[in-house]
C-alpha positions as CSV (number, residue, x, y, z in Angstrom):
1,M,-45.7,10.2,34.0
2,A,-42.2,9.1,33.2
3,P,-39.7,11.9,33.1
4,A,-38.7,13.1,29.6
5,E,-35.4,11.7,28.3
6,S,-32.5,14.1,28.1
7,G,-30.6,14.7,24.9
8,K,-27.6,12.6,26.2
9,E,-30.0,9.7,27.0
10,K,-31.5,9.8,23.5
11,A,-28.2,10.0,21.9
12,G,-26.9,7.1,23.9
13,K,-29.9,4.9,22.9
14,E,-29.4,5.8,19.2
15,N,-25.7,4.9,19.4
16,T,-26.5,1.6,21.0
17,S,-29.1,0.9,18.3
18,M,-26.5,1.7,15.7
19,E,-24.0,-0.6,17.2
20,K,-26.5,-3.5,17.4
21,D,-27.5,-2.9,13.8
22,R,-23.9,-3.0,12.7
23,A,-23.2,-6.2,14.7
24,A,-25.9,-8.0,12.7
25,L,-24.2,-7.1,9.4
26,P,-21.3,-8.8,7.6
27,R,-17.9,-7.5,8.7
28,T,-17.4,-4.4,6.3
29,V,-14.0,-3.1,5.6
30,G,-13.2,0.0,3.5
31,Y,-9.9,0.9,1.9
32,L,-9.7,4.8,1.7
33,H,-7.2,7.5,0.8
34,Q,-7.7,10.6,-1.2
35,K,-4.6,10.0,-3.2
36,G,-4.2,7.5,-6.0
37,G,-1.5,4.9,-6.1
38,T,-1.5,4.1,-2.4
39,G,-2.6,0.5,-2.9
40,K,-6.3,0.6,-2.1
41,S,-7.5,-1.7,-4.9
42,T,-4.6,-4.0,-4.6
43,L,-5.1,-4.5,-0.9
44,A,-8.8,-5.0,-1.2
45,I,-8.4,-7.6,-3.9
46,A,-5.5,-9.4,-2.1
47,T,-7.5,-9.4,1.1
48,A,-10.6,-10.8,-0.6
49,L,-8.5,-13.6,-1.9
50,A,-7.0,-14.3,1.5
51,L,-10.4,-14.3,3.1
52,T,-11.9,-16.6,0.5
53,Q,-9.0,-19.0,1.0
54,S,-9.9,-19.2,4.7
55,G,-13.4,-20.2,3.8
56,R,-15.1,-16.8,4.2
57,R,-17.9,-15.6,1.8
58,V,-16.7,-12.3,0.4
59,L,-18.3,-9.5,-1.5
60,L,-15.9,-7.0,-3.1
61,L,-17.7,-3.6,-3.8
62,D,-16.0,-1.2,-6.2
63,A,-16.7,2.4,-5.2
64,D,-13.9,3.7,-7.4
65,Y,-14.9,5.2,-10.7
66,Q,-11.6,3.9,-12.1
67,G,-13.2,0.4,-11.9
68,T,-10.1,-1.6,-11.1
69,S,-11.7,-4.0,-8.7
70,S,-14.8,-4.4,-11.0
71,E,-12.7,-5.2,-14.0
72,W,-10.7,-7.7,-11.9
73,G,-14.0,-9.2,-10.8
74,N,-15.2,-9.5,-14.4
75,R,-12.0,-11.5,-15.3
76,Y,-11.2,-13.6,-12.1
77,G,-14.0,-13.1,-9.5
78,H,-16.0,-16.2,-10.4
79,Q,-13.1,-18.6,-10.6
80,C,-11.8,-17.2,-7.2
81,G,-15.2,-17.5,-5.6
82,I,-15.5,-13.7,-5.0
83,E,-18.6,-11.7,-6.0
84,T,-17.7,-8.3,-7.2
85,R,-20.1,-5.4,-7.9
86,S,-19.7,-1.7,-8.9
87,Q,-21.3,0.9,-6.6
88,V,-20.4,4.4,-7.4
89,Q,-23.4,6.1,-5.8
90,P,-22.8,7.4,-2.2
91,I,-25.5,5.0,-0.7
92,L,-23.2,2.3,0.6
93,D,-24.2,2.9,4.2
94,R,-27.8,2.2,3.3
95,E,-27.1,-0.7,1.1
96,V,-24.8,-3.1,3.2
97,G,-27.9,-4.3,5.2
98,R,-29.1,-6.0,2.1
99,F,-26.3,-8.5,2.2
100,A,-26.8,-9.7,5.8
101,G,-26.7,-13.5,5.8
102,S,-25.3,-13.7,2.2
103,F,-21.7,-12.8,3.0
104,D,-19.3,-13.0,5.9
105,D,-17.2,-10.0,4.7
106,I,-17.8,-7.0,2.5
107,L,-14.7,-5.1,1.2
108,I,-15.1,-1.7,-0.3
109,D,-12.5,-0.3,-2.7
110,G,-12.8,3.5,-2.2
111,P,-12.1,6.3,-4.7
112,P,-8.9,8.5,-4.8
113,S,-10.9,11.5,-3.6
114,L,-12.9,13.0,-0.7
115,S,-16.7,13.3,-1.4
116,E,-20.0,12.1,-0.3
117,M,-18.8,8.6,-1.1
118,T,-16.1,8.9,1.5
119,E,-18.6,9.6,4.2
120,S,-20.9,6.8,3.0
121,I,-18.0,4.3,3.1
122,L,-17.0,5.4,6.6
123,K,-20.6,5.0,7.9
124,A,-20.9,1.6,6.3
125,C,-17.7,0.1,7.7
126,S,-16.6,-1.5,11.0
127,R,-13.0,-1.0,9.9
128,V,-11.4,1.4,7.5
129,I,-7.8,0.7,6.2
130,I,-5.9,3.8,5.1
131,P,-2.8,2.8,3.1
132,V,0.0,5.3,2.8
133,R,3.2,4.9,1.0
134,P,6.3,5.7,3.0
135,A,6.4,9.3,1.5
136,L,5.5,12.6,3.0
137,P,3.0,13.5,0.2
138,D,0.8,10.6,1.2
139,V,0.9,11.6,4.8
140,W,0.3,15.2,4.1
141,A,-3.0,14.4,2.5
142,L,-4.4,12.7,5.7
143,P,-5.7,15.8,7.6
144,W,-8.8,16.1,5.4
145,L,-9.8,12.4,5.8
146,A,-9.0,12.7,9.5
147,A,-11.4,15.7,9.8
148,I,-14.2,13.7,8.1
149,I,-13.6,10.8,10.6
150,R,-13.7,13.1,13.6
151,K,-17.0,14.7,12.3
152,L,-18.7,11.3,11.9
153,A,-17.3,10.1,15.3
154,S,-18.8,13.1,16.9
155,Q,-22.2,12.1,15.4
156,G,-22.0,8.7,17.1
157,H,-20.6,6.6,14.4
158,A,-18.4,3.8,15.7
159,L,-15.4,4.2,13.4
160,Q,-12.2,2.1,13.4
161,P,-9.8,3.8,11.1
162,L,-6.3,2.3,10.8
163,V,-3.3,3.7,8.9
164,V,-0.8,1.3,7.4
165,F,2.4,2.0,5.6
166,N,2.3,0.2,2.4
167,Q,4.9,-0.5,-0.3
168,Y,7.6,-0.4,2.3
169,S,11.2,-1.1,1.2
170,G,13.3,0.1,4.2
171,E,12.6,3.9,4.2
172,P,13.0,5.6,7.6
173,L,9.6,5.8,9.1
174,A,10.1,7.8,12.4
175,P,9.4,11.2,10.7
176,L,6.4,9.8,8.9
177,R,5.0,8.3,12.1
178,E,5.3,11.7,13.8
179,E,3.3,13.3,11.0
180,V,0.5,10.6,11.2
181,E,0.3,11.0,15.0
182,K,-0.5,14.7,14.6
183,W,-3.9,13.7,13.2
184,H,-4.7,11.2,16.0
185,L,-5.2,8.4,13.6
186,P,-4.4,4.9,14.8
187,L,-1.3,3.4,13.1
188,H,-0.7,-0.3,12.4
189,D,2.3,-1.8,14.2
190,E,3.5,-3.6,11.0
191,T,4.3,-2.4,7.5
192,L,3.2,-4.0,4.2
193,P,6.2,-4.7,1.9
194,L,6.8,-3.7,-1.7
195,D,6.4,-7.3,-2.7
196,P,6.0,-8.6,-6.3
197,A,3.5,-11.0,-5.1
198,F,1.0,-8.2,-5.0
199,A,1.2,-7.9,-8.7
200,Q,0.1,-11.5,-9.1
201,V,-3.2,-10.9,-7.4
202,F,-4.3,-9.2,-10.6
203,F,-4.0,-12.6,-12.3
204,G,-6.2,-14.2,-9.7
205,K,-3.2,-15.6,-7.7
206,L,-3.5,-16.0,-4.0
207,P,-1.1,-13.9,-1.9
208,P,1.5,-16.2,-0.3
209,G,0.9,-17.3,3.4
210,P,3.0,-14.7,5.3
211,L,1.6,-11.9,3.2
212,A,-2.0,-13.1,3.5
213,E,-1.5,-13.2,7.4
214,K,-0.3,-9.5,7.3
215,L,-3.4,-8.6,5.3
216,L,-5.8,-10.4,7.6
217,G,-4.0,-8.9,10.6
218,L,-5.2,-5.4,9.3
219,L,-8.7,-6.5,10.1
220,E,-7.9,-7.0,13.7
221,N,-6.6,-4.5,16.2
222,G,-2.9,-4.3,15.6
223,Q,-1.9,-0.7,16.1
224,K,0.3,1.7,18.0
């Protein structure tokens, strides 16, 4: 008779299975922060445009009850080649599998709150972008999100959070970096500028080349 598996062996197999399942799915990226105004919707839409321009098949999921991405999709999604859907129920981690083979990337615009939806988005995503403005109130709000990330990581979820300073216009970042580092969250090594080109994405305009490159760089592993 084969020896019974230990708890660690079972957990290891479950984690490996989770990683294999995720690898078969479209790349799924969430934009999360519990505060409003940090740029989640803007970055999600702008990144969707940049990905589509590079030939990727993109699904933009709006998990924010304010509906910014959904409304943008109603107006410009079709002409920009981006499918947009509203999903305000916390079942995203169970739903993304339905889109395997149909899309290369799924971008999720998260709500300005912490809830069951936050956990569902984190479980669904292979990368989570956490935009913060260069101001202490945005950074002070991070500990609660960091706690959820730690909890899910302890349960075996392969999370890849990344904090990025957004709407940057020359503010001193050293004290803000120190605050972010307290919560052991990876920090992107570049900032996103306060750029009027971001406003143009709400009219279906593509972000200019250098800005698009910065947005796509967030999906890779640029961090400090």
